[in-house]
N, C-alpha and C positions, 0 to 999 in steps of 0.2 A: 773210207775210214772204218776201222773197227774199234771195239772197246779197248783193246790192248794199246792203242795209240793215244789214249786219253790220260795216261799216267796213273791208272788204278792198280792197286796191289793184287797179287795172285789170288788171295782169298776172295776178293770181290769179283774178279774175272771168272773164277770157277763158279761162283753162285749165279752170275749173269748167264754163263754158258749153259748151266743146268736148267735155267729158266727158258732156254731156247733162243736167246738173243745173241747176235754177233755184231750187228751194225747199229750204232746209236742213231736215234732220231735227231733231226736238226737241233731241237732245243737241248737235247742231252749233249750233243757234240760241242755246243757253245757254252752251256751252263756248267758242265762238270769241270772243265779247266778253270773257269772263272771262280767257282767256289773253292777249288783246291788252292788258288792263288792267295786266299785269305781276304780278298777285297769284298766289300759290300756289293750285292748284286740286285739289280732290278730286272726281272725277267717276265716277258709276256709271250704266251703261245696259245694258239687255239686249243680247246679242250680235246683230250684223247691223243695227245702227241707225246705222252711219256714224261711230262715235266716233273712228276713225283720222283722218279728215279734220277732226274737231273739234279736234285739236291740231296736225296737220301744217300746215294752212292758216295759222293765226295765227303759228306759229313761222317759217314761210317768210317771212312779212311782217316779223317782228321782226328777222330776220337781214339783210334788205335785199339785200346783194350779197356776193360772195366776198371773203374777206380772211384773211391769215395761213395757217399750215399746220395748227395744232391745231384740233380741232372746237370749235364754240361751242354746239352742241346735241347732247346724248347721249340716245338713246332705248334703254332696256333692255326686252327682251321675252323670253319663256320658250323659244320654239322657232324653229328655222330658218325654217319656213314663215311664221310671223307676222313675223319680221324681214324676210324678203324682200318680204312684202306691204306693210309700212310703207314700205320703201325705194321700192317701185314707186309708191306713192301720192305720195311726196315728189318723185319724178322727174316724174310726170305733172302734178301741180299746180304744180311749180316750173319747168316748161319755158320760161317766159318770164322767169325770174329767173336771174341769173348766180350759181348756187349749186352746190356740189359735195356729192354724197351718197355715202357709203361704207357697205357692209354687212360686218359681221364676225360669223361664227358658226363652230361646230365642224363636223367631218365632212368638211372640205375642206382643201386645202393652205393653210398659213399664208402662204406667200411672196407671193401676189398681194395679200393683205390688208396685209402689212407694206409692200409697195411702194406701195399706195394711201395708207397713212397717211403715208409719207414725202413723197408728192407733195402731200398736203394735202387736207382736206375741211372742210366747214362743218357738215354733219349726219352724225353717226356713229350708226348703228343696229346694236345688238349684243346677243348673248346674253351673260350675265354670265361664264360660264366661259371662253370664248375671249377675251373682253376682258381678263380678269385675266391670262391667259397672255401676251398681247401687252404688257400693262403691265409684267409681270415681266421681259420681254425688252427693256424700254425702247423698244419700238416704238410704243407709244401714249402720247400726251401729253394728259392730261386737265386741265391747269392753266388752260385757257381756257374751260372749259364754263360757260356762263351760264344754260342751261336744261336741266334734267334731267326726263325723262319715264319713269315706270314704267308700261308698258302690260301689261294682264292681270296686275296686281300680285298678285292672289290666287293665280293659277296659279304664279307664281314662288315664292310661299311654299309652296304644296303640293309643288312639285318640289325643295324644299330649297335654294333660292337665297338665303335670307335672309342668311346669313353672307357670301356673295359680294357681295350688294348693299351690306351695311354696309361692307365693305372698299372698294368702289368709291366710296361716298359720302365716305369719309374722304380720298380722293384729290382730291376736287373743291373748288373755291373755296367759301368759306363764303357769299359773296354770290351767290345764284343764284335762279332761279325753279324751283319744284318742281311737277310735275304728276303726279298718279296717276290712271290710267284703268283701269277694270275692268268686266267684264260683271256680276259679282256684287259685293255690297257687304257683306262679312262683318264680324264684330266684330274679326277679326284684322287686316283692312285698316284699320279705324278706329284700332286700336292703333298700327299702323305709321305711319299718317298723323299721329297725335298726336306722334310722335317726330321726324318728318321735315319736316312742313309747318308753315309759320308763318302763322297767321291766314288759313287757306285759305277760298276761296269753295267752297261745297259745291254740286255740281250732280248731281241725281238725277232722272231722268225716268221711272223705273219702280221699283216696290217691290222690295225685296231679293229676289234669287233668283227673280224671276218670269220666265216664258218668253215668247217672242214670241207675241203674241196670235193671229197667223195660222197658228200651228203646230197642226195637228190631232193630238192625242196619243191613241194606242190601245195596248193591250197584249193579248198572247195568252199564256195559260198552257199550257206544253208541257214534257214531260219533257226533261231536259238532253240525253239521248242522241238525241232526235228533233229538236232545234233545227235542225240543218242541213237536214233533209228538209223541215221547214216553210218554211225560208228559200227553198229551191229552188221550192217551190210558190208562194210569194209573188212571186218573180221571174216565174214563168210565168203566174200568174193575178191577182195583185194582192191587196191586203188588204181592199178594200171595194168590189169590183166595178168598179174603175177599169181593169182589164186588165193586161196584162203590164208589168212594170217594165223600163225601159231604162236607168235610172241610179239607184243607191242607194249611200250612204255607210254602211258597216257597221262598228260598233264592237265590238271584243273587249277583254278586260282585259290580255292578255299578248301579247308579240311572237310567241312560238311559236304561240299560238292564232290569231293573225292569219295567219301563214304557212300553217298547216294548213287553216284555213277557205278561204283563197284557192285552195289546191290542190283542196279538195273541191268548190268551186263550179266550177272549171275542169273537173273530172272529170264534173260534171253538165251540161256544155255551156254554162256561163255564164262569159263572159269576165271575169276577175277579176285583181286585183293587190293586194299588201299594202304598207302604208306604216307604218313605225315607226322607232324610234330606232336600231336596229341596221342599217338600210338605209343605204347610202351616199347622199350628197346627190344624186348624179347619178341613182341609182335612184329616189329620192323625187320628184325633179323630173319624171322620165320617167313614173312612175306617175300623178302628178297631171295631167300634160299629156294623157296618153292618156285619163284619166277625163273631163277637160273636153271633149276632142275627140270623145267618144263611142266611142272604140276599145275601151274596156272598160265593162262594165255595173256591176260591183261594185268599189268601192275599200274594202278591208278595212283598218281602221286601229286603232291603239291611241290612248291619250289624247293622244299627241303631235299628232294631227290635229284635236283638238277646238278648238284655238286656231289662228288664222292661215289656215285654209282658206277662201278666198272664192270660192265656186263659184256663178255666177249661175244662178238658176232650178233649183236642185237640188230635185227633187220629193220625195225622202224620205230620212230617216235611220233606220237600224235599230240598236237596242241589242241586239245578239246576246247580249251579257252585260251586265247592269246594272253601273254603276260602283259601287265601294265608297264613294266620296265623293259625297253627293247633289248638291253644287254642280256636279260634273262632268257630270251629266245635263243641266243647263241649258246648258252650253257645247256639249255634243254636239248636242242638237237645235236649237241656234241656228245650225247650219250650213245649215239649210233656212229657208225663209220670210224671206229676206234682202231688203233694199232694197224693201220693200213687196209682195214676192211671197208666195204661200201655199205651204204644204208640209205633209208628214205625218211624224210620228215614231212608229215602230213598235217596241215592246219585246217581246222574247221572254223570258218569265219562267218559270223553273223553280221547283220547290218550295222549294229552298234560297235563293231570291232574293226571296221574298215580304216578308221583313223589310226588304230593301234598297228595295223598291218603296214600302213604308210610309214609310221615312225620306225618300225623294224627295218623296212627297206632302206630308209634314209640312213639309219645307223650302220647297216651292213654295206651300204653303197652298192646294192644289187637288188633286183626285183625277184619276187617269189611268183612263179607261174601259177595262174588261176585256171584250173581245168574245168571242163563241163561237169557239173555235178551228176553222178550216175543216178538212175532211177532206183528207188529203194522203198521198202515197205514201211508203213506207219503201223506199229503194233501197239495198240492201246490197252490199258489195264483199268478195269473198273475197280472202285474202292472195295476192299475186302469186307465181307459181312462180319459182324461181331463174332459169330459162331465159327467162321472160317469155312474150310471145305473147298472142294474142286469147283463147285458152281460159283462160289464167291470169287474165284480167281479167273473166271472166264475172260477171254481177251478178244479184241477185235483187230483184224488185219485190214489195213487200207492202203491202197497205192498212194505214194507220196504225191500230193497235189501242189507242191511248191513250183514256182515258175521254172520251166525247163524240164520238169519231171512229171508232167501230167499223164504221160503214157503209163507210168508205173513200171513195175517189174514183174517177172513171173511170180505166181503165188508161192509163198514159202511152204516148205514141206510140212505136212501135217505133223503135229506133235513135235515141232522143232525143239531141240534141246531137251526132250524128254519131259516137257511140262504138261501135266494133266489138264484137260479141259480146253486145250488150244483149238481154235476153229477160225475159219475165215468168213468174213461178212463184207457186204458192200455198204452197210450203213452202221451207225453206232452212235454213241454219245457225242455231244458237241465237242469240238476241239478245245473250246474254251474251258470245258469242264473236265478235261483229261486230268487224271492223277498220275503221279509217277509210280513206277514199279515199287 
Protein backbone atom coordinates (compact mmCIF):
# COMPACT_ATOMS: atom_id res chain seq x y z
CA UNK A 1 0.00 0.00 0.00
CA UNK A 2 1.13 3.57 -0.65
CA UNK A 3 -0.21 6.94 0.50
CA UNK A 4 -2.10 7.50 -2.75
CA UNK A 5 -4.40 4.61 -1.81
CA UNK A 6 -5.53 6.27 1.46
CA UNK A 7 -7.74 8.90 -0.15
CA UNK A 8 -5.46 11.89 0.47
CA UNK A 9 -5.64 14.90 -1.85
CA UNK A 10 -2.75 15.76 -4.25
CA UNK A 11 -1.49 18.67 -2.11
CA UNK A 12 -0.91 16.36 0.84
CA UNK A 13 0.55 13.56 -1.28
CA UNK A 14 3.04 16.03 -2.75
CA UNK A 15 4.16 17.15 0.72
CA UNK A 16 4.47 13.55 1.91
CA UNK A 17 6.55 12.63 -1.14
CA UNK A 18 8.85 15.61 -0.60
CA UNK A 19 9.35 14.39 2.95
CA UNK A 20 10.67 11.16 1.44
CA UNK A 21 7.80 8.86 2.38
CA UNK A 22 5.85 6.64 -0.02
CA UNK A 23 4.59 3.77 2.16
CA UNK A 24 2.44 4.47 5.22
CA UNK A 25 3.23 2.82 8.54
CA UNK A 26 0.64 0.37 9.92
CA UNK A 27 -0.90 2.98 12.23
CA UNK A 28 -1.10 5.49 9.37
CA UNK A 29 -2.66 2.95 7.00
CA UNK A 30 -5.44 2.25 9.53
CA UNK A 31 -5.89 5.65 11.18
CA UNK A 32 -5.96 7.93 8.13
CA UNK A 33 -9.05 6.33 6.53
CA UNK A 34 -10.71 6.13 9.97
CA UNK A 35 -10.22 9.86 10.61
CA UNK A 36 -11.30 10.75 7.08
CA UNK A 37 -14.55 8.84 7.67
CA UNK A 38 -15.54 11.40 10.30
CA UNK A 39 -15.96 8.80 13.06
CA UNK A 40 -14.41 9.09 16.51
CA UNK A 41 -11.16 7.14 16.73
CA UNK A 42 -9.31 5.43 19.58
CA UNK A 43 -5.82 4.58 18.36
CA UNK A 44 -2.93 2.89 20.12
CA UNK A 45 0.50 2.27 18.63
CA UNK A 46 3.98 1.91 20.03
CA UNK A 47 5.96 5.12 19.96
CA UNK A 48 8.03 5.95 16.89
CA UNK A 49 5.53 4.46 14.45
CA UNK A 50 4.35 7.70 12.84
CA UNK A 51 1.05 8.16 14.66
CA UNK A 52 1.32 11.98 14.50
CA UNK A 53 0.95 11.90 10.70
CA UNK A 54 -1.89 9.45 11.28
CA UNK A 55 -4.12 12.29 12.50
CA UNK A 56 -2.40 15.39 11.09
CA UNK A 57 -2.76 14.38 7.42
CA UNK A 58 -6.50 13.55 7.43
CA UNK A 59 -7.34 16.61 9.55
CA UNK A 60 -5.47 18.89 7.16
CA UNK A 61 -7.61 17.42 4.41
CA UNK A 62 -10.88 17.86 6.31
CA UNK A 63 -10.10 21.53 7.02
CA UNK A 64 -9.63 22.23 3.31
CA UNK A 65 -8.62 25.93 3.51
CA UNK A 66 -8.34 28.79 5.99
CA UNK A 67 -11.50 30.39 7.29
CA UNK A 68 -12.57 32.48 10.26
CA UNK A 69 -10.53 33.41 13.29
CA UNK A 70 -11.32 30.66 15.82
CA UNK A 71 -9.57 27.27 15.49
CA UNK A 72 -11.50 24.34 14.03
CA UNK A 73 -8.99 21.69 15.11
CA UNK A 74 -7.70 21.49 18.69
CA UNK A 75 -4.84 19.13 19.53
CA UNK A 76 -3.94 18.70 23.21
CA UNK A 77 -0.57 17.21 24.16
CA UNK A 78 1.28 16.86 27.48
CA UNK A 79 4.63 18.59 26.78
CA UNK A 80 6.10 21.58 24.98
CA UNK A 81 8.35 19.35 22.91
CA UNK A 82 5.51 17.18 21.65
CA UNK A 83 3.36 20.24 20.98
CA UNK A 84 6.12 21.80 18.88
CA UNK A 85 6.69 18.52 17.03
CA UNK A 86 3.01 18.17 16.11
CA UNK A 87 2.93 21.76 14.87
CA UNK A 88 6.00 21.17 12.75
CA UNK A 89 4.33 18.12 11.20
CA UNK A 90 1.23 20.19 10.44
CA UNK A 91 3.29 22.91 8.77
CA UNK A 92 5.40 20.50 6.72
CA UNK A 93 2.50 18.37 5.52
CA UNK A 94 0.25 21.40 5.04
CA UNK A 95 2.72 23.48 3.04
CA UNK A 96 0.50 23.33 -0.04
CA UNK A 97 -2.71 23.98 1.89
CA UNK A 98 -3.85 27.47 2.83
CA UNK A 99 -4.07 26.73 6.55
CA UNK A 100 -2.82 28.46 9.71
CA UNK A 101 -1.22 26.58 12.59
CA UNK A 102 -0.62 28.04 16.05
CA UNK A 103 1.24 26.57 19.03
CA UNK A 104 0.35 27.38 22.65
CA UNK A 105 2.35 26.15 25.65
CA UNK A 106 3.81 27.39 28.91
CA UNK A 107 7.33 28.47 29.75
CA UNK A 108 7.31 31.33 27.25
CA UNK A 109 5.62 34.73 27.02
CA UNK A 110 1.86 34.70 26.52
CA UNK A 111 1.83 37.85 24.39
CA UNK A 112 2.88 36.32 21.02
CA UNK A 113 0.37 33.50 21.58
CA UNK A 114 -2.43 35.96 22.34
CA UNK A 115 -1.52 37.96 19.24
CA UNK A 116 -1.56 34.77 17.17
CA UNK A 117 -5.01 33.81 18.44
CA UNK A 118 -6.35 37.26 17.60
CA UNK A 119 -4.96 37.01 14.07
CA UNK A 120 -6.70 33.67 13.67
CA UNK A 121 -5.71 30.02 13.20
CA UNK A 122 -7.21 26.83 11.82
CA UNK A 123 -5.20 24.31 13.86
CA UNK A 124 -4.42 25.03 17.51
CA UNK A 125 -1.90 22.71 19.18
CA UNK A 126 -1.68 23.31 22.92
CA UNK A 127 -0.78 22.05 26.35
CA UNK A 128 -3.86 22.03 28.63
CA UNK A 129 -2.58 24.40 31.32
CA UNK A 130 -1.56 27.29 29.09
CA UNK A 131 -4.69 26.90 26.96
CA UNK A 132 -6.93 27.26 30.02
CA UNK A 133 -4.97 30.34 31.08
CA UNK A 134 -5.68 31.94 27.70
CA UNK A 135 -9.34 30.88 27.79
CA UNK A 136 -9.73 32.54 31.19
CA UNK A 137 -8.23 35.71 29.72
CA UNK A 138 -10.77 35.44 26.89
CA UNK A 139 -7.92 35.27 24.41
CA UNK A 140 -8.82 31.78 23.12
CA UNK A 141 -12.17 31.04 21.49
CA UNK A 142 -12.97 27.31 21.34
CA UNK A 143 -16.54 27.66 20.11
CA UNK A 144 -15.69 26.61 16.54
CA UNK A 145 -13.69 23.45 17.30
CA UNK A 146 -14.96 20.58 15.14
CA UNK A 147 -12.12 18.11 15.71
CA UNK A 148 -10.50 17.37 19.09
CA UNK A 149 -7.31 15.31 19.37
CA UNK A 150 -5.83 14.02 22.62
CA UNK A 151 -2.29 12.93 21.79
CA UNK A 152 -0.33 10.86 24.32
CA UNK A 153 -3.55 10.79 26.33
CA UNK A 154 -2.15 8.35 28.89
CA UNK A 155 0.73 10.68 29.65
CA UNK A 156 -1.66 13.56 30.18
CA UNK A 157 -3.50 11.44 32.71
CA UNK A 158 -0.21 10.53 34.41
CA UNK A 159 0.73 14.22 34.61
CA UNK A 160 -2.54 15.15 36.28
CA UNK A 161 -4.16 16.92 33.34
CA UNK A 162 -7.45 15.04 33.55
CA UNK A 163 -9.32 17.91 35.29
CA UNK A 164 -7.96 20.46 32.81
CA UNK A 165 -8.98 18.21 29.91
CA UNK A 166 -12.51 17.88 31.29
CA UNK A 167 -12.78 21.67 31.67
CA UNK A 168 -11.62 22.18 28.09
CA UNK A 169 -14.06 19.58 26.75
CA UNK A 170 -16.96 21.40 28.44
CA UNK A 171 -16.02 24.51 26.44
CA UNK A 172 -16.23 22.73 23.09
CA UNK A 173 -19.25 22.30 20.80
CA UNK A 174 -21.14 19.08 21.50
CA UNK A 175 -20.98 18.08 17.84
CA UNK A 176 -17.37 17.28 17.01
CA UNK A 177 -15.04 14.48 16.01
CA UNK A 178 -12.92 13.11 18.86
CA UNK A 179 -9.59 11.36 18.36
CA UNK A 180 -7.45 9.77 21.06
CA UNK A 181 -3.92 8.69 20.17
CA UNK A 182 -1.47 7.10 22.56
CA UNK A 183 1.63 4.95 22.56
CA UNK A 184 0.24 2.80 25.37
CA UNK A 185 -3.29 1.54 25.60
CA UNK A 186 -4.09 1.27 29.29
CA UNK A 187 -7.35 0.54 31.09
CA UNK A 188 -7.43 4.20 32.21
CA UNK A 189 -7.40 5.27 28.58
CA UNK A 190 -10.26 2.91 27.77
CA UNK A 191 -12.23 4.39 30.67
CA UNK A 192 -11.64 7.95 29.46
CA UNK A 193 -12.52 6.89 25.92
CA UNK A 194 -15.83 5.40 27.04
CA UNK A 195 -16.80 8.77 28.50
CA UNK A 196 -15.59 10.96 25.62
CA UNK A 197 -15.84 8.97 22.38
CA UNK A 198 -19.04 8.05 20.57
CA UNK A 199 -19.05 4.68 18.84
CA UNK A 200 -15.34 4.96 18.02
CA UNK A 201 -13.29 3.04 15.52
CA UNK A 202 -10.56 1.26 17.50
CA UNK A 203 -7.16 1.09 15.86
CA UNK A 204 -4.39 -0.86 17.57
CA UNK A 205 -1.34 -2.07 15.68
CA UNK A 206 0.62 -3.45 18.63
CA UNK A 207 -0.23 -5.21 21.87
CA UNK A 208 -0.61 -3.03 24.90
CA UNK A 209 2.62 -1.62 26.32
CA UNK A 210 4.83 -3.47 23.85
CA UNK A 211 8.11 -1.85 22.88
CA UNK A 212 9.49 -1.24 19.44
CA UNK A 213 10.62 -4.56 18.02
CA UNK A 214 13.89 -3.12 16.78
CA UNK A 215 15.01 -1.93 20.23
CA UNK A 216 17.68 -4.16 21.76
CA UNK A 217 17.09 -4.03 25.52
CA UNK A 218 19.79 -4.83 28.06
CA UNK A 219 20.36 -4.15 31.75
CA UNK A 220 23.41 -3.96 34.00
CA UNK A 221 23.25 -4.42 37.76
CA UNK A 222 25.36 -1.82 39.52
CA UNK A 223 25.42 -0.17 42.96
CA UNK A 224 23.63 3.17 42.92
CA UNK A 225 26.76 5.09 43.89
CA UNK A 226 28.69 3.58 40.96
CA UNK A 227 26.16 4.29 38.23
CA UNK A 228 27.80 7.45 36.94
CA UNK A 229 31.16 5.71 36.67
CA UNK A 230 29.66 2.85 34.68
CA UNK A 231 27.89 5.39 32.45
CA UNK A 232 31.21 7.11 31.70
CA UNK A 233 32.68 3.72 30.81
CA UNK A 234 29.78 3.02 28.44
CA UNK A 235 30.33 6.33 26.67
CA UNK A 236 34.02 5.48 26.29
CA UNK A 237 33.73 1.79 25.38
CA UNK A 238 30.11 0.93 24.57
CA UNK A 239 27.76 -1.63 26.06
CA UNK A 240 28.35 -4.60 23.75
CA UNK A 241 31.58 -4.07 21.89
CA UNK A 242 30.14 -1.43 19.56
CA UNK A 243 32.76 1.14 20.55
CA UNK A 244 32.48 4.61 22.05
CA UNK A 245 29.08 6.27 22.18
CA UNK A 246 28.67 9.55 20.35
CA UNK A 247 25.02 10.17 21.20
CA UNK A 248 22.78 8.89 23.98
CA UNK A 249 19.58 10.12 25.63
CA UNK A 250 19.90 9.50 29.38
CA UNK A 251 16.86 9.45 31.68
CA UNK A 252 16.78 10.35 35.38
CA UNK A 253 13.79 10.54 37.71
CA UNK A 254 14.28 14.08 39.02
CA UNK A 255 15.22 17.50 37.68
CA UNK A 256 17.96 17.88 40.28
CA UNK A 257 19.33 14.47 39.35
CA UNK A 258 19.39 15.44 35.68
CA UNK A 259 21.33 18.64 36.40
CA UNK A 260 23.79 16.84 38.66
CA UNK A 261 24.43 13.99 36.22
CA UNK A 262 24.98 16.41 33.33
CA UNK A 263 27.59 18.22 35.44
CA UNK A 264 29.24 14.92 36.38
CA UNK A 265 29.46 13.83 32.75
CA UNK A 266 30.94 17.19 31.78
CA UNK A 267 33.54 16.78 34.53
CA UNK A 268 34.41 13.38 33.04
CA UNK A 269 35.05 14.94 29.64
CA UNK A 270 31.69 14.04 28.05
CA UNK A 271 29.75 16.94 26.56
CA UNK A 272 26.32 16.94 28.19
CA UNK A 273 23.23 19.06 28.81
CA UNK A 274 20.08 18.60 30.90
CA UNK A 275 16.50 19.07 29.76
CA UNK A 276 13.51 19.14 32.12
CA UNK A 277 10.48 21.14 33.21
CA UNK A 278 12.40 23.76 35.19
CA UNK A 279 14.47 24.76 32.17
CA UNK A 280 13.28 27.70 30.13
CA UNK A 281 11.86 26.89 26.73
CA UNK A 282 14.85 28.59 25.10
CA UNK A 283 17.25 26.41 27.10
CA UNK A 284 15.30 23.26 26.20
CA UNK A 285 15.27 24.12 22.51
CA UNK A 286 19.00 24.92 22.57
CA UNK A 287 19.90 21.68 24.37
CA UNK A 288 17.84 19.59 21.97
CA UNK A 289 19.29 21.39 18.95
CA UNK A 290 22.86 20.88 20.19
CA UNK A 291 22.11 17.20 20.77
CA UNK A 292 20.66 16.70 17.30
CA UNK A 293 23.62 18.56 15.76
CA UNK A 294 26.15 16.38 17.61
CA UNK A 295 27.54 19.24 19.69
CA UNK A 296 26.79 17.30 22.87
CA UNK A 297 26.97 13.54 23.35
CA UNK A 298 24.61 13.13 26.30
CA UNK A 299 21.20 14.71 26.70
CA UNK A 300 20.10 14.05 30.29
CA UNK A 301 16.34 14.24 30.63
CA UNK A 302 13.47 13.68 33.00
CA UNK A 303 10.15 12.16 31.94
CA UNK A 304 9.27 15.39 30.13
CA UNK A 305 11.49 14.25 27.26
CA UNK A 306 10.08 10.76 26.91
CA UNK A 307 7.25 12.18 24.82
CA UNK A 308 7.69 14.45 21.85
CA UNK A 309 11.40 14.06 21.19
CA UNK A 310 11.80 12.97 17.59
CA UNK A 311 15.51 12.38 17.01
CA UNK A 312 16.40 10.60 13.82
CA UNK A 313 18.76 7.64 14.14
CA UNK A 314 19.24 7.98 17.91
CA UNK A 315 21.46 4.95 18.63
CA UNK A 316 20.79 4.45 22.33
CA UNK A 317 18.67 5.41 25.30
CA UNK A 318 19.89 4.93 28.87
CA UNK A 319 17.68 4.46 31.90
CA UNK A 320 20.11 5.86 34.45
CA UNK A 321 17.26 5.42 36.93
CA UNK A 322 14.28 3.19 36.19
CA UNK A 323 10.92 4.98 36.12
CA UNK A 324 8.42 4.40 38.90
CA UNK A 325 5.64 3.92 36.33
CA UNK A 326 6.31 0.87 34.10
CA UNK A 327 4.57 2.41 31.08
CA UNK A 328 7.05 5.29 31.15
CA UNK A 329 9.80 2.80 30.34
CA UNK A 330 8.03 2.06 27.06
CA UNK A 331 7.96 5.74 26.16
CA UNK A 332 11.56 6.30 27.15
CA UNK A 333 13.04 3.54 25.03
CA UNK A 334 10.70 4.45 22.20
CA UNK A 335 12.91 7.47 21.52
CA UNK A 336 15.29 5.10 19.72
CA UNK A 337 14.56 2.70 16.84
CA UNK A 338 12.19 5.18 15.22
CA UNK A 339 10.94 5.17 11.64
CA UNK A 340 12.33 1.72 10.90
CA UNK A 341 15.78 2.26 12.43
CA UNK A 342 17.36 0.05 15.09
CA UNK A 343 18.51 1.10 18.55
CA UNK A 344 19.57 -0.02 22.00
CA UNK A 345 18.07 0.64 25.43
CA UNK A 346 20.44 0.23 28.37
CA UNK A 347 19.17 0.21 31.97
CA UNK A 348 21.41 0.67 34.99
CA UNK A 349 19.69 -1.21 37.80
CA UNK A 350 20.64 -0.78 41.45
CA UNK A 351 19.55 -3.19 44.19
CA UNK A 352 16.58 -1.05 45.21
CA UNK A 353 15.30 -1.01 41.61
CA UNK A 354 14.97 -4.76 41.03
CA UNK A 355 11.27 -4.55 41.89
CA UNK A 356 10.80 -1.78 39.32
CA UNK A 357 12.49 -3.93 36.68
CA UNK A 358 10.14 -6.83 37.46
CA UNK A 359 7.14 -4.49 37.15
CA UNK A 360 8.41 -3.31 33.76
CA UNK A 361 8.87 -6.87 32.54
CA UNK A 362 5.38 -7.84 33.68
CA UNK A 363 3.88 -4.81 31.97
CA UNK A 364 5.71 -5.51 28.69
CA UNK A 365 5.20 -9.28 29.03
CA UNK A 366 8.84 -9.81 28.14
CA UNK A 367 12.12 -9.97 30.03
CA UNK A 368 15.02 -7.56 29.82
CA UNK A 369 18.34 -9.47 29.51
CA UNK A 370 20.76 -8.71 32.35
CA UNK A 371 24.35 -8.74 31.06
CA UNK A 372 27.55 -9.14 33.03
CA UNK A 373 28.55 -5.71 34.26
CA UNK A 374 31.82 -4.65 32.59
CA UNK A 375 34.83 -3.58 34.62
CA UNK A 376 35.00 0.16 34.97
CA UNK A 377 36.96 2.83 36.79
CA UNK A 378 35.80 4.62 39.93
CA UNK A 379 36.84 8.24 39.42
CA UNK A 380 36.45 10.11 42.67
CA UNK A 381 36.43 13.84 43.23
CA UNK A 382 37.63 15.59 46.37
CA UNK A 383 35.65 18.58 47.64
CA UNK A 384 36.87 21.75 45.97
CA UNK A 385 38.76 24.17 48.20
CA UNK A 386 37.26 27.59 48.75
CA UNK A 387 39.99 29.21 46.66
CA UNK A 388 39.55 26.70 43.81
CA UNK A 389 42.47 25.80 41.59
CA UNK A 390 43.80 22.64 39.97
CA UNK A 391 45.02 21.13 43.21
CA UNK A 392 41.58 21.46 44.73
CA UNK A 393 40.17 19.50 41.80
CA UNK A 394 42.53 16.55 42.19
CA UNK A 395 40.85 13.22 41.48
CA UNK A 396 41.40 9.61 42.39
CA UNK A 397 41.01 6.74 39.93
CA UNK A 398 40.17 3.33 41.40
CA UNK A 399 39.17 0.05 39.83
CA UNK A 400 35.53 -0.78 40.42
CA UNK A 401 35.34 -3.10 43.41
CA UNK A 402 31.72 -4.08 43.04
CA UNK A 403 30.95 -7.83 42.82
CA UNK A 404 31.93 -9.27 39.48
CA UNK A 405 34.25 -6.37 38.70
CA UNK A 406 37.07 -6.72 41.19
CA UNK A 407 39.64 -7.10 38.44
CA UNK A 408 38.93 -3.55 37.33
CA UNK A 409 39.81 -2.27 33.89
CA UNK A 410 42.83 -0.81 32.21
CA UNK A 411 43.94 2.53 33.70
CA UNK A 412 42.24 5.50 32.12
CA UNK A 413 44.30 7.68 29.85
CA UNK A 414 46.11 10.43 31.67
CA UNK A 415 44.32 13.73 31.55
CA UNK A 416 41.13 12.13 30.19
CA UNK A 417 38.77 14.72 28.86
CA UNK A 418 41.39 17.46 29.17
CA UNK A 419 40.86 17.84 32.92
CA UNK A 420 43.83 19.43 34.74
CA UNK A 421 45.23 17.67 37.76
CA UNK A 422 43.89 14.22 36.84
CA UNK A 423 46.03 11.37 38.20
CA UNK A 424 45.73 7.71 39.13
CA UNK A 425 46.06 6.34 42.67
CA UNK A 426 45.54 3.04 44.42
CA UNK A 427 44.16 4.62 47.53
CA UNK A 428 42.10 7.62 48.38
CA UNK A 429 39.29 8.96 50.52
CA UNK A 430 36.72 6.59 51.94
CA UNK A 431 33.91 5.67 49.55
CA UNK A 432 31.45 6.82 52.18
CA UNK A 433 32.94 10.30 52.05
CA UNK A 434 32.97 10.64 48.28
CA UNK A 435 31.45 13.84 46.93
CA UNK A 436 29.80 14.23 43.57
CA UNK A 437 31.56 16.02 40.76
